[in-house]
C-alpha positions as CSV (number, residue, x, y, z in Angstrom):
1,M,-21.5,-6.2,14.4
2,K,-19.6,-8.7,16.4
3,R,-16.3,-7.3,15.0
4,I,-17.3,-3.8,16.1
5,L,-18.2,-5.0,19.6
6,K,-14.7,-6.5,19.9
7,L,-13.4,-3.0,20.2
8,L,-15.0,-2.9,23.6
9,Y,-13.2,-5.9,24.9
10,P,-11.1,-5.3,28.1
11,G,-7.4,-4.6,27.7
12,L,-7.5,-3.0,24.2
13,G,-7.1,0.6,25.6
14,I,-9.8,1.9,23.3
15,K,-12.9,2.4,25.5
16,R,-11.2,5.2,27.5
17,W,-10.6,7.2,24.3
18,L,-14.1,6.6,23.0
19,L,-15.5,7.9,26.2
20,L,-13.2,11.0,26.1
21,L,-14.2,11.6,22.5
22,M,-17.9,11.5,23.5
23,T,-17.1,13.9,26.3
24,G,-15.5,16.4,23.9
25,F,-18.5,16.3,21.7
26,V,-20.8,16.9,24.7
27,I,-18.7,19.9,25.7
28,V,-18.7,21.5,22.3
29,L,-22.2,20.7,21.2
30,G,-24.1,20.3,24.4
31,A,-22.8,23.4,26.2
32,S,-23.2,25.7,23.1
33,L,-26.6,24.5,22.2
34,A,-27.8,24.6,25.7
35,L,-26.8,28.3,26.0
36,I,-28.3,29.2,22.6
37,I,-31.5,27.2,22.7
38,G,-32.0,28.0,26.4
39,L,-32.8,31.6,25.6
40,S,-36.5,32.4,25.9
41,G,-38.7,34.9,24.3
42,L,-37.4,34.3,20.8
43,R,-38.9,32.3,18.0
44,G,-36.9,30.3,15.6
45,L,-33.4,29.0,16.0
46,A,-31.9,31.7,13.7
47,G,-33.5,34.4,15.8
48,R,-32.3,32.9,19.1
49,V,-28.7,32.6,17.8
50,L,-28.7,36.2,16.6
51,A,-30.2,37.5,19.8
52,F,-27.8,35.5,21.9
53,F,-24.6,36.8,20.3
54,L,-25.9,40.4,20.4
55,S,-26.5,40.1,24.1
56,L,-23.2,38.7,25.1
57,S,-20.8,40.7,27.3
58,G,-17.0,40.6,27.0
59,G,-16.7,38.0,29.8
60,Q,-19.3,35.8,28.3
61,W,-17.6,35.8,24.9
62,V,-14.3,34.7,26.6
63,L,-16.2,32.0,28.5
64,L,-17.9,30.6,25.3
65,V,-14.6,30.6,23.3
66,A,-12.8,28.9,26.2
67,I,-15.5,26.2,26.3
68,L,-15.3,25.6,22.6
69,F,-11.5,25.4,22.6
70,L,-11.6,23.0,25.5
71,G,-14.1,20.7,23.7
72,M,-12.0,20.8,20.5
73,A,-8.8,20.0,22.4
74,V,-10.5,17.0,24.1
75,I,-11.7,15.7,20.8
76,I,-8.3,16.0,19.2
77,V,-6.5,14.2,22.1
78,A,-9.2,11.5,22.2
79,W,-9.0,10.9,18.5
80,L,-5.2,10.7,18.4
81,G,-5.3,8.3,21.4
82,F,-8.0,6.1,19.7
83,L,-5.9,5.9,16.5
84,R,-2.7,5.1,18.5
85,S,-4.5,2.3,20.4
86,L,-6.2,1.0,17.2
87,L,-3.0,0.8,15.1
88,G,-0.6,-0.1,17.9
89,G,-1.1,-3.8,17.3
90,V,-0.3,-3.6,13.6
91,V,2.5,-1.0,13.5
92,P,5.9,-2.7,13.9
93,R,7.8,-1.9,17.1
94,N,10.0,1.2,17.0
95,E,8.2,2.4,13.8
96,K,6.4,5.7,13.6
97,M,2.8,5.6,12.6
98,V,3.2,8.2,9.9
99,D,6.0,6.1,8.3
100,V,3.9,3.0,8.2
101,L,1.0,4.9,6.6
102,Y,3.4,6.5,4.1
103,Q,4.7,3.0,3.1
104,S,1.4,1.4,2.8
105,R,-0.5,4.2,1.0
106,Y,1.9,6.4,-0.9
107,L,4.6,3.8,-2.0
108,R,1.8,1.5,-3.2
109,R,0.9,4.1,-5.9
110,G,4.5,4.5,-7.1
111,P,5.8,3.6,-10.6
112,R,5.7,0.0,-11.6
113,I,9.3,-1.2,-12.0
114,V,10.4,-4.6,-13.3
115,V,14.0,-5.6,-12.6
116,L,15.6,-8.6,-14.3
117,G,18.8,-10.2,-13.0
118,G,20.3,-11.9,-10.1
119,G,23.2,-11.8,-7.7
120,T,24.6,-8.9,-5.7
121,G,24.0,-6.2,-8.3
122,M,20.3,-6.8,-8.5
123,S,20.0,-6.8,-4.7
124,T,21.8,-3.5,-4.6
125,L,19.4,-1.8,-7.0
126,L,16.4,-3.2,-5.1
127,R,17.6,-1.7,-1.9
128,G,17.5,1.7,-3.5
129,L,14.2,1.4,-5.3
130,K,12.1,0.3,-2.3
131,H,12.4,3.7,-0.7
132,F,10.4,5.3,-3.6
133,T,7.9,2.7,-4.7
134,S,6.5,-0.7,-3.5
135,N,5.4,-1.6,-7.1
136,I,8.6,-3.6,-7.7
137,T,8.8,-6.9,-9.4
138,A,12.2,-8.6,-9.2
139,V,12.5,-11.3,-11.9
140,V,15.3,-13.7,-10.8
141,T,17.3,-16.2,-12.8
142,V,17.0,-19.8,-11.6
143,A,20.1,-21.2,-13.4
144,D,22.5,-21.2,-10.3
145,D,24.0,-24.6,-9.7
146,G,26.8,-23.8,-7.3
147,G,27.2,-23.6,-3.5
148,S,24.3,-24.0,-1.1
149,S,21.8,-23.4,-3.9
150,G,23.3,-26.1,-6.1
151,I,23.3,-28.6,-3.3
152,L,19.6,-28.0,-2.5
153,R,18.7,-28.0,-6.2
154,G,20.4,-31.4,-6.7
155,E,19.1,-33.1,-3.6
156,L,15.6,-31.7,-3.4
157,G,14.9,-31.0,-7.1
158,I,13.9,-27.4,-6.4
159,P,15.0,-24.2,-8.2
160,P,18.1,-22.6,-6.7
161,P,17.0,-20.3,-3.8
162,G,20.1,-18.2,-3.3
163,D,19.4,-15.3,-5.6
164,I,15.8,-15.2,-4.7
165,R,16.7,-15.1,-1.0
166,N,19.0,-12.1,-1.6
167,C,16.2,-10.3,-3.4
168,L,13.7,-11.0,-0.7
169,V,16.1,-9.6,2.0
170,A,16.9,-6.6,-0.2
171,L,13.2,-5.7,-0.4
172,A,12.4,-6.5,3.2
173,D,10.8,-4.0,5.4
174,T,11.1,-5.9,8.7
175,E,13.2,-6.2,11.8
176,P,17.0,-6.2,11.1
177,L,17.4,-9.4,13.1
178,L,15.1,-11.3,10.8
179,E,17.1,-10.1,7.8
180,R,20.3,-11.2,9.5
181,L,18.7,-14.6,10.2
182,F,17.8,-15.2,6.6
183,Q,21.4,-14.4,5.5
184,Y,23.0,-16.4,8.3
185,R,25.3,-19.1,7.0
186,F,26.1,-22.2,9.0
187,Q,29.8,-22.7,9.6
188,S,29.7,-26.3,10.9
189,G,27.5,-29.3,11.2
190,D,27.1,-32.4,9.0
191,G,24.9,-31.4,6.1
192,L,24.4,-27.8,7.4
193,S,27.8,-26.3,6.8
194,G,27.7,-23.8,4.0
195,H,24.0,-23.5,3.9
196,S,22.2,-20.2,4.7
197,F,19.1,-20.2,6.9
198,G,17.2,-18.4,4.2
199,N,18.0,-21.1,1.6
200,L,16.9,-23.9,4.0
201,F,13.7,-21.9,4.9
202,L,12.8,-21.5,1.2
203,A,13.6,-25.2,0.6
204,A,11.3,-26.3,3.5
205,M,8.5,-24.0,2.3
206,A,8.9,-25.3,-1.3
207,Q,8.5,-28.9,0.0
208,M,5.2,-27.8,1.7
209,L,3.7,-25.4,-0.8
210,G,5.6,-25.6,-4.1
211,F,8.4,-23.2,-5.0
212,Q,6.5,-20.3,-6.4
213,Q,4.1,-20.2,-3.5
214,A,7.0,-20.6,-1.1
215,V,8.6,-17.4,-2.5
216,L,5.3,-15.6,-2.2
217,E,4.8,-16.6,1.4
218,S,8.4,-15.9,2.3
219,G,7.9,-12.4,1.0
220,K,5.0,-12.0,3.5
221,V,7.2,-13.2,6.3
222,L,9.8,-10.6,5.5
223,A,7.2,-7.9,4.7
224,I,8.8,-7.1,1.4
225,R,8.0,-4.0,-0.6
226,G,7.2,-5.5,-4.0
227,R,7.4,-9.1,-5.1
228,V,10.0,-11.6,-6.2
229,L,9.3,-14.0,-9.1
230,P,11.5,-16.8,-10.5
231,V,11.7,-16.2,-14.3
232,T,10.5,-19.7,-15.1
233,G,9.2,-22.8,-13.5
234,Y,11.4,-25.0,-15.6
235,N,14.5,-26.7,-14.3
236,V,17.0,-24.8,-16.4
237,R,20.7,-25.0,-16.8
238,L,23.3,-22.9,-18.8
239,R,25.5,-24.0,-21.6
240,A,28.2,-21.7,-23.0
241,T,30.3,-22.1,-26.2
242,C,33.6,-20.3,-25.9
243,A,35.6,-18.6,-28.7
244,D,38.1,-21.6,-28.8
245,G,35.2,-24.0,-29.4
246,R,35.0,-25.5,-25.9
247,V,31.5,-26.1,-24.5
248,I,31.0,-25.3,-20.7
249,E,28.0,-26.7,-18.8
250,G,26.7,-25.1,-15.7
251,E,26.5,-21.6,-14.3
252,S,29.2,-22.1,-11.7
253,N,31.7,-23.3,-14.4
254,I,30.8,-20.5,-16.9
255,G,31.7,-17.9,-14.3
256,R,35.3,-19.3,-14.4
257,A,35.6,-19.5,-18.2
258,E,39.2,-18.8,-19.3
259,A,38.3,-18.1,-23.0
260,P,35.9,-15.5,-24.2
261,I,32.3,-16.6,-24.3
262,K,30.8,-16.7,-27.8
263,R,27.3,-18.1,-27.2
264,L,25.1,-18.8,-24.3
265,E,22.1,-21.2,-24.2
266,V,19.4,-22.0,-21.7
267,V,18.6,-25.7,-21.5
268,P,16.0,-26.9,-22.2
269,G,15.5,-24.4,-25.1
270,E,11.7,-24.7,-24.9
271,C,11.5,-23.3,-21.4
272,R,8.9,-20.5,-21.0
273,A,8.5,-17.6,-18.6
274,T,5.8,-17.7,-16.0
275,P,2.6,-15.9,-16.8
276,E,3.2,-13.6,-13.8
277,V,6.5,-12.5,-15.2
278,L,5.1,-11.7,-18.6
279,A,2.1,-9.8,-17.1
280,A,4.5,-7.7,-14.9
281,I,6.6,-6.7,-18.0
282,A,3.5,-5.8,-20.0
283,D,2.2,-3.6,-17.1
284,A,5.5,-1.9,-16.2
285,D,6.4,1.8,-16.3
286,A,10.1,0.9,-16.5
287,I,12.1,-2.3,-17.1
288,V,15.6,-2.6,-15.8
289,V,18.2,-5.2,-16.8
290,G,21.2,-5.2,-14.5
291,P,23.5,-4.6,-12.9
292,G,24.8,-8.2,-12.6
293,S,27.0,-10.8,-14.2
294,L,26.4,-10.6,-17.9
295,Y,26.4,-14.3,-18.8
296,T,25.2,-15.9,-15.6
297,S,22.6,-13.4,-14.2
298,L,21.3,-11.2,-17.0
299,L,21.2,-13.2,-20.3
300,P,19.7,-16.3,-18.6
301,N,16.6,-14.2,-18.0
302,L,16.4,-12.7,-21.5
303,L,16.9,-16.2,-23.1
304,V,13.9,-17.7,-21.4
305,G,11.0,-18.0,-23.9
306,G,8.7,-15.0,-24.0
307,V,10.8,-12.6,-22.0
308,T,12.5,-10.6,-24.7
309,E,9.4,-10.5,-26.8
310,A,7.4,-9.2,-23.8
311,I,10.0,-6.5,-23.2
312,R,9.9,-5.3,-26.9
313,A,6.1,-5.3,-26.8
314,S,5.9,-3.3,-23.5
315,K,5.4,0.5,-23.6
316,A,7.7,0.8,-20.6
317,L,11.0,2.7,-20.6
318,K,13.8,0.1,-20.9
319,F,17.2,0.5,-19.2
320,Y,20.4,-1.6,-19.2
321,V,22.6,-0.9,-16.2
322,C,26.2,-1.7,-17.1
323,N,28.5,-3.1,-14.5
324,I,31.1,-0.9,-13.0
325,M,33.8,-3.5,-13.1
326,T,34.6,-6.3,-15.5
327,E,34.6,-10.0,-14.4
328,A,37.7,-12.1,-15.1
329,G,35.7,-15.2,-16.0
330,E,33.0,-13.6,-18.1
331,T,33.8,-10.2,-19.3
332,R,37.5,-9.7,-19.2
333,S,38.5,-6.4,-20.9
334,Y,34.9,-5.7,-21.9
335,T,33.9,-2.1,-22.6
336,A,30.4,-0.7,-22.0
337,S,29.6,-1.3,-25.7
338,D,30.9,-4.9,-25.5
339,H,28.5,-5.6,-22.7
340,L,25.5,-4.2,-24.7
341,K,26.7,-5.9,-28.0
342,A,26.8,-9.3,-26.2
343,I,23.2,-8.9,-25.2
344,Y,22.2,-7.8,-28.7
345,D,24.1,-10.7,-30.3
346,H,21.8,-13.1,-28.3
347,V,18.4,-11.4,-28.4
348,G,18.6,-8.9,-31.3
349,P,19.4,-5.1,-31.4
350,G,17.3,-2.2,-30.1
351,L,16.1,-3.8,-26.9
352,F,16.9,-0.8,-24.6
353,D,16.2,2.9,-24.6
354,Y,19.0,3.7,-22.3
355,I,22.3,2.4,-21.1
356,V,23.3,3.6,-17.6
357,V,27.1,3.8,-17.0
358,N,29.3,5.0,-14.2
359,N,31.8,7.7,-15.0
360,Q,33.5,8.0,-11.6
361,P,37.0,6.4,-11.3
362,A,37.3,3.9,-8.5
363,P,40.0,4.6,-5.8
364,G,43.5,3.2,-6.5
365,D,43.5,0.7,-3.6
366,V,40.2,-0.7,-4.8
367,M,41.5,-1.0,-8.4
368,E,44.6,-2.8,-7.1
369,R,42.5,-5.5,-5.4
370,Y,40.4,-6.0,-8.5
371,A,43.5,-6.2,-10.7
372,Q,44.7,-9.1,-8.6
373,E,41.6,-10.9,-9.7
374,G,42.0,-10.0,-13.4
375,A,39.2,-7.4,-13.3
376,E,39.3,-3.7,-14.3
377,Q,36.9,-0.8,-14.5
378,V,34.5,-0.9,-17.4
379,R,35.5,1.8,-20.0
380,V,32.8,3.9,-21.5
381,D,33.5,3.9,-25.2
382,W,31.1,6.7,-26.3
383,D,31.4,6.4,-30.1
384,N,30.7,2.6,-30.1
385,L,27.7,3.0,-27.8
386,R,26.2,5.7,-30.1
387,K,26.6,3.3,-33.0
388,L,24.3,0.9,-31.1
389,R,21.6,3.6,-31.2
390,V,21.1,3.8,-27.4
391,R,20.8,6.9,-25.3
392,I,23.6,7.1,-22.6
393,I,23.1,8.1,-19.0
394,A,26.6,8.7,-17.4
395,A,27.0,9.8,-13.8
396,N,28.8,9.0,-10.6
397,F,27.1,5.8,-9.3
398,L,30.1,4.5,-7.4
399,Q,29.4,3.4,-3.8
400,T,32.4,4.3,-1.7
401,G,33.9,1.4,0.2
402,L,36.1,-1.6,-0.2
403,V,34.4,-2.8,-3.4
404,A,33.3,-1.0,-6.6
405,W,29.5,-1.5,-6.4
406,H,26.7,0.8,-7.4
407,N,25.3,3.3,-4.9
408,P,21.7,2.0,-4.5
409,D,20.2,5.4,-3.8
410,A,22.0,7.2,-6.6
411,L,21.1,4.5,-9.1
412,A,17.5,4.3,-8.0
413,R,17.0,8.1,-8.2
414,C,18.5,8.2,-11.7
415,L,16.2,5.5,-13.0
416,L,13.1,6.8,-11.4
417,S,13.7,10.4,-12.4
418,R,13.9,9.4,-16.0
419,T,10.8,7.2,-15.6
420,V,8.9,10.0,-14.1
421,A,9.9,12.3,-16.9
422,E,9.0,9.9,-19.8
423,S,6.8,7.0,-18.7
424,Y,5.1,7.2,-15.3
425,K,1.5,8.3,-15.6
426,P,-0.1,8.3,-12.1
427,S,-3.8,8.3,-11.5
428,R,-3.5,11.4,-9.3
429,F,-1.3,14.4,-10.1
430,L,-0.6,14.7,-6.4
431,D,1.2,11.3,-6.5
432,L,3.5,12.7,-9.2
433,L,4.3,15.8,-7.2
434,L,5.0,13.7,-4.1
435,L,7.4,11.4,-5.9
436,E,9.3,14.3,-7.6
437,A,9.7,15.9,-4.2
438,Q,10.9,12.6,-2.7
439,L,13.5,12.2,-5.5
440,R,14.8,15.7,-4.8
441,T,15.1,15.0,-1.1
442,P,18.7,14.3,0.1
443,P,19.1,10.6,0.9
444,K,19.2,9.5,4.5
445,E,22.6,9.0,6.0
446,G,23.9,5.5,5.5
447,V,21.7,4.8,2.5
């Protein structure tokens, strides 16, 4: 009762609309009933109503209709004003109320998507998916040991926050300034240079709450659509054995390997995935691995104990999104089938239902810049892919620009369209129709 009475506190801008709403009801009900019931000489309400309408002249009919419409208009204006005042304090500035309701109600009933990976490729996909569903679980590798993340990991003993920060920002539904703040990287200052604000924020939260809780609370700060989970709570590192027999320790060193990588291991080998990750995989409508660096972003997730087994046991549709470009230190000269075969060599065959590949050639100037780094566009070798018994989705996923990255909207629409056709079973048929209509709607400019 006390909470209801708070609506009458001064300054909320609600009392005036409640008063106007009551006035509208009085106009509609009071005036009409007064005219009808006020007739004399008739018994019973039905008889009074019938006699009243039979006795009306043309002018009286016009007057009655005008009174009713006036009352209805007052009710509508008052109700809209009441809702605007009531929701004004919770709707973000510059946001339309209908958009907020759409995000909180409709997106919450969308397909359950689990994405495993790390780095820029994963963030790109998440930016596309969040426009169609908020049931997104980003499972992020915690093997990074370079840059700001590596320093914080070594000094504070926390998992590396960099990839998790990127995923949080990618899923954020908040003010652009706050997103820029989380990505801001200090250029000077003893001990600060090279660190991003988001990494320091996560590190401080981890010291206060523990790392997993810190990620959860940071998601609330950024109002993310979905959730971000570290794949494991163990302090893991990577070890790679190259084709020439050399052993390379550490994610940052593996990314610069000169010889082809033959085998990747996660240390300690007994590390296990968190229960939340395994539960998300079991409950998913679709599971997506990639895009991302094969040996330093994707396989580190799949090699954590319990993850691959959970993916195989899940009834979800399973996608592998192949990179558009090779990487000089990890996948030099790899074809699409080489990427998939490398995964199967580590976790066993038959993990994926689909491989998603780009078939659009990158512009010449972009290719020249990649060639200087020893990278090239991944070739789609159809016959070898078919031998791996995986269905192939090939389309133009290239994002136009200075780099050959996936177009987040095109990739998300492709994955969700296939999920809707084969796996997504909404509780309400209307949800399916709305999602299909949304997938057919042209993307917003700039997406």
